[in-house]
Every structure is written in C-alpha cells, then in structure tokens.
C-alpha positions as CSV (number, residue, x, y, z in Angstrom):
1,M,-7.1,2.3,4.8
2,S,-7.7,-0.8,6.9
3,L,-4.8,-2.3,8.8
4,V,-4.1,-5.2,11.1
5,Q,-2.5,-3.4,14.0
6,L,-0.8,-4.7,17.2
7,K,-0.8,-2.1,20.0
8,W,1.2,-2.5,23.1
9,E,0.2,-1.1,26.5
10,G,2.8,0.0,29.1
11,D,6.5,-0.1,28.5
12,A,7.3,-2.4,25.5
13,G,10.8,-1.1,24.9
14,S,12.3,2.0,23.3
15,I,14.9,3.2,20.8
16,Q,17.1,6.3,21.2
17,I,17.6,8.8,18.4
18,N,19.8,11.9,18.8
19,G,19.5,11.6,22.6
20,T,15.7,11.3,22.6
21,D,13.9,8.1,23.8
22,Y,11.1,6.9,21.6
23,F,8.8,4.2,23.1
24,L,7.2,1.5,21.1
25,D,3.4,2.1,20.7
26,Q,2.1,-0.1,17.9
27,G,3.0,-2.2,14.9
28,H,1.1,-2.7,11.6
29,W,1.6,-4.3,8.2
30,H,1.3,-3.1,4.6
31,S,1.3,-5.3,1.5
32,P,2.9,-4.6,-0.8
33,S,5.6,-2.5,0.9
34,E,5.2,1.2,1.0
35,H,8.9,1.9,0.5
36,S,11.1,0.6,-2.3
37,I,14.8,0.1,-2.7
38,N,16.2,0.8,-6.2
39,G,12.6,0.8,-7.5
40,R,11.7,-2.6,-6.0
41,R,8.8,-3.0,-3.7
42,Y,8.6,-6.0,-1.4
43,D,5.7,-8.4,-0.5
44,L,5.2,-7.0,3.0
45,E,6.4,-4.2,5.2
46,L,6.1,-3.9,9.0
47,H,6.0,-0.5,10.6
48,M,6.9,-0.2,14.3
49,V,5.6,3.2,15.5
50,H,7.5,4.8,18.4
51,L,6.4,7.9,20.3
52,A,8.5,10.4,22.3
53,R,7.2,11.3,25.8
54,D,9.3,14.4,26.1
55,P,6.9,17.4,25.5
56,N,9.8,19.6,24.4
57,V,10.8,17.4,21.5
58,T,9.9,18.7,18.0
59,N,9.7,15.3,16.2
60,K,7.5,13.2,18.4
61,I,7.2,10.1,16.1
62,A,9.8,7.6,14.9
63,V,9.0,4.6,12.8
64,V,11.1,1.5,12.2
65,G,10.3,-0.3,8.9
66,L,11.1,-3.9,8.1
67,F,10.9,-5.5,4.6
68,Y,9.7,-9.1,3.8
69,K,9.8,-11.2,0.7
70,I,8.0,-14.4,0.0
71,G,9.8,-17.4,1.4
72,H,10.0,-19.2,4.7
73,H,7.2,-18.3,7.1
74,D,7.8,-15.6,9.7
75,D,7.8,-17.0,13.2
76,F,6.4,-13.9,14.9
77,L,3.5,-13.7,12.5
78,S,2.9,-17.4,13.0
79,K,2.1,-16.8,16.7
80,L,-0.5,-14.2,15.7
81,M,-2.1,-15.9,12.8
82,S,-5.0,-17.6,14.6
83,N,-6.1,-14.3,16.0
84,I,-5.6,-12.5,12.6
85,L,-7.7,-15.2,10.8
86,S,-10.5,-14.9,13.3
87,M,-10.8,-11.2,12.8
88,T,-11.9,-11.5,9.2
89,D,-15.2,-9.6,8.6
90,K,-14.9,-7.9,12.0
91,K,-13.8,-4.5,13.1
92,D,-12.9,-5.1,16.7
93,E,-10.1,-5.2,19.2
94,R,-9.0,-8.1,21.4
95,N,-6.6,-8.8,24.1
96,M,-3.6,-10.7,22.6
97,G,-2.0,-11.3,26.0
98,V,1.8,-10.8,26.4
99,I,3.5,-10.2,23.0
100,D,7.2,-9.7,23.3
101,P,8.4,-7.3,20.5
102,R,11.9,-8.8,20.9
103,E,10.5,-11.8,19.0
104,I,10.5,-9.6,15.9
105,K,13.9,-10.4,14.6
106,M,15.5,-7.1,13.5
107,G,18.5,-8.7,11.9
108,G,20.9,-6.4,10.1
109,K,22.4,-3.3,11.6
110,K,22.3,-1.3,8.3
111,Y,19.4,1.0,7.7
112,Y,18.2,4.0,5.8
113,R,17.0,7.1,7.6
114,Y,15.1,10.1,6.5
115,M,12.5,12.7,7.7
116,G,9.1,12.1,6.2
117,S,5.4,11.6,7.2
118,L,3.1,8.9,8.3
119,T,1.8,6.9,5.4
120,V,-1.8,6.7,6.7
121,P,-4.1,9.6,7.5
122,P,-3.6,12.2,9.0
123,C,-0.1,11.7,7.3
124,T,1.6,13.7,10.0
125,E,4.9,15.3,8.9
126,G,8.1,15.4,10.9
127,V,8.4,11.6,11.3
128,I,11.8,10.1,11.7
129,W,11.9,7.0,9.5
130,A,14.5,4.2,9.9
131,I,14.2,1.4,7.3
132,N,16.2,-1.7,8.0
133,K,18.2,-2.8,5.0
134,K,17.9,-6.6,5.8
135,I,15.1,-8.4,3.9
136,R,13.3,-11.0,5.9
137,T,10.9,-13.7,4.6
138,V,7.2,-14.4,5.1
139,S,5.1,-17.1,3.6
140,R,2.6,-16.4,0.8
141,E,-0.2,-17.7,3.1
142,Q,0.7,-15.2,5.9
143,V,0.6,-12.3,3.5
144,K,-2.7,-13.5,2.1
145,S,-4.2,-13.8,5.6
146,L,-3.2,-10.3,6.5
147,R,-4.8,-9.0,3.3
148,V,-8.0,-11.0,3.6
149,A,-8.5,-9.9,7.2
150,V,-8.7,-6.3,6.2
151,H,-10.7,-6.9,3.0
152,D,-7.8,-6.1,0.7
153,L,-9.0,-5.0,-2.7
154,M,-7.4,-7.9,-4.6
155,S,-8.9,-10.5,-2.4
156,N,-12.4,-8.9,-3.1
157,I,-11.7,-9.1,-6.8
158,L,-10.7,-12.7,-6.7
159,S,-13.7,-13.7,-4.7
160,M,-16.0,-12.2,-7.4
161,T,-15.0,-14.7,-10.0
162,D,-18.1,-16.5,-11.4
163,K,-20.4,-13.9,-9.9
164,K,-22.3,-10.9,-11.2
165,D,-22.9,-8.9,-8.2
166,E,-22.0,-5.7,-6.3
167,R,-20.5,-5.5,-2.8
168,N,-19.7,-2.9,-0.2
169,M,-15.9,-2.4,-0.3
170,G,-15.8,-0.2,2.8
171,V,-13.8,2.9,2.8
172,I,-11.5,3.2,-0.2
173,D,-9.3,6.3,-0.2
174,P,-8.7,7.4,-3.8
175,R,-5.5,9.2,-2.6
176,E,-4.0,5.8,-2.4
177,I,-3.9,5.8,-6.2
178,K,-0.5,7.4,-6.7
179,M,-0.8,9.9,-9.6
180,G,2.9,10.5,-9.9
181,G,4.0,12.8,-12.7
182,K,2.6,16.2,-13.5
183,K,2.8,15.9,-17.3
184,Y,-0.3,14.7,-19.2
185,Y,-2.0,14.6,-22.6
186,R,-5.6,16.0,-23.0
187,Y,-8.1,15.7,-25.8
188,M,-11.8,15.5,-26.5
189,G,-13.0,12.0,-27.2
190,S,-15.6,9.4,-26.3
191,L,-16.1,6.6,-23.8
192,T,-14.4,3.4,-24.8
193,V,-17.4,1.1,-23.9
194,P,-21.0,1.3,-25.2
195,P,-22.7,3.6,-25.7
196,C,-19.3,5.3,-26.5
197,T,-20.7,8.7,-25.6
198,E,-18.9,11.6,-27.4
199,G,-17.8,14.9,-25.7
200,V,-15.6,13.2,-23.0
201,I,-12.6,15.2,-21.7
202,W,-9.7,12.7,-21.5
203,T,-6.6,13.3,-19.4
204,M,-3.8,10.7,-19.8
205,N,-1.0,11.0,-17.2
206,K,2.4,10.5,-18.9
207,K,4.0,8.7,-16.0
208,I,4.0,4.9,-16.4
209,R,3.3,2.9,-13.3
210,T,3.9,-0.8,-12.6
211,V,1.5,-3.7,-11.8
212,S,2.4,-7.4,-11.2
213,R,1.5,-10.1,-13.7
214,E,-0.6,-11.8,-11.1
215,Q,-2.7,-8.7,-10.5
216,V,-3.5,-8.3,-14.2
217,K,-4.4,-12.0,-14.4
218,S,-6.7,-11.7,-11.4
219,L,-8.6,-8.8,-12.9
220,R,-9.0,-10.7,-16.2
221,V,-10.0,-14.0,-14.6
222,A,-12.7,-12.2,-12.4
223,V,-14.5,-11.2,-15.6
224,H,-13.8,-14.3,-17.6
225,D,-11.7,-12.5,-20.1
226,Y,-11.2,-14.8,-23.0
227,A,-9.7,-12.3,-25.5
228,E,-6.0,-11.7,-26.1
229,K,-6.6,-8.0,-25.2
230,N,-9.5,-6.7,-23.1
231,A,-9.6,-3.2,-24.7
232,R,-11.0,-1.5,-27.7
233,P,-8.7,-1.3,-30.7
234,V,-6.7,2.0,-31.0
235,Q,-8.9,4.5,-32.9
236,Q,-8.0,7.0,-35.6
237,L,-7.6,10.6,-34.5
238,N,-10.3,11.8,-36.8
239,N,-9.0,15.4,-36.8
240,R,-9.0,15.5,-33.0
241,E,-6.3,17.7,-31.4
242,I,-4.2,16.3,-28.6
243,H,-2.4,18.7,-26.2
244,F,0.5,17.9,-24.0
245,Y,0.8,19.7,-20.7
246,G,3.6,20.1,-18.2
247,P,4.0,21.8,-14.8
248,N,3.9,25.2,-16.6
249,P,0.8,26.6,-18.1
250,T,2.0,26.3,-21.7
251,S,0.8,23.4,-23.9
252,T,2.1,21.7,-27.1
253,R,-0.4,20.8,-29.8
254,N,-0.1,17.6,-31.7
C-alpha cells in the first residue's frame, strides 16, 4: 500500500493516555477513510501516529484519526500540495522544512477510542486508536492529488480510457479486498466470457459490499461500455447443484 507520509524529526509534540506520553512520529492519509461511522465512510482520513518512548509500556503505539468530507479546501494540505504534486511518479523523500502539526485543526473534543491494530503491514496489534468525531472538509482536488501521487488504482483506471494497453500497477496487496462474511455459495460452472470454459469451481461470498456510483461509472467508461448491463445474462441451472456453506462444515444443497 502506497502512502503520502509526513514524518517529523525531533520533538513535534505529544499526547498523554493513561499517564503515558506518546510522541508524534508521522502522519499519512487514506482515501476513502478506513474507519466508518454508522456504516458511512468519508472521503479522506488522516492518521497521526504517536510512539511511546517508555520501554516498559505494553502498548507502544497510539494513533489519532481525523475524518474529512468533500467541501472547502483544507488549509494544512494546501501548504503541502506543491510538494505532493511534484512527487507523482517518484518514490523518494524530501525535506519539507518546518511543518507545525498544530496547524492541523483538531476541532471537536469528542472521540471514539478502541484497541486495534495498524491498518498497513505489519498490522501490529495493541494500538490505541482515538478517532475524532468532528468531520472536517477537504477539496475534491486535494483528495485527487493525494491519490494520483501514490498511483491510486482508480486514477490508473481513469487514465486508461481510450487505450488498449497494460501497465505496471506496482505492489497491489490482495488483502486490501475485504472479504467480509464467511458464508458462501459454491457450484461447478463455466467462465462468463469466451471461451466460457466449463469445469470452473465458483465460490460466491454471501456478504454484499458497497461501491460508489462514480467508481462503477469509471470502470464502464474506461472500457467504453455502451450496454445497459456489462454482464452475461443470468443462465439456467441446467441441473447444476448449488451448495450453501457457513462457518460450520455442514452444507445446504439447493
């Protein structure tokens, strides 16, 4: 997973949790947000990673999370934008000079807290999370710039419109595809595109995920989809057996 990360050197401030001081180490952004409130994910999420210096502390990492929705531009990101844009197509570091983390407006004093893990490898457990409840705003252009700088998958899809080519997408971790539920249907069928090879083992996860209308549109535009539905019509069972599986080893035959 590629990220735009801002790392501080020296003492950039600290927070105190249960009597332990955690010092600000770095901040990075995710789009869309990796947390949700009542099922809603936001356009951007900033993670401010703090580390404890006390070797006797069990939980050595604390992360403060901030949500953003599309609206007025974020002043803090505006000061970084020229550097972020110039890093597109590059994997490097640069000295940003003095960046005062107090310019990140925390806002509200209400927050959610839980014990979890880092959201990027190595996904260390025992992390203290504090998610600020206040929703800030960020411009659509700022979100796009952050995503383009790290070759976000959707920006690659959009850039392939009118082209028939392949490109190196870099490292794509399939674990980022959240599988969700453990219930699924299984049957023997065929591929849905020519040559429609038979003898294919199909496993259909029962959990329904969500996607934005804009994401669906981008996928269809990239391949010049002109049809109402870009999928093969539903086929007859033709005496195929479909089995439903849950967390236990038993199955139900349909």
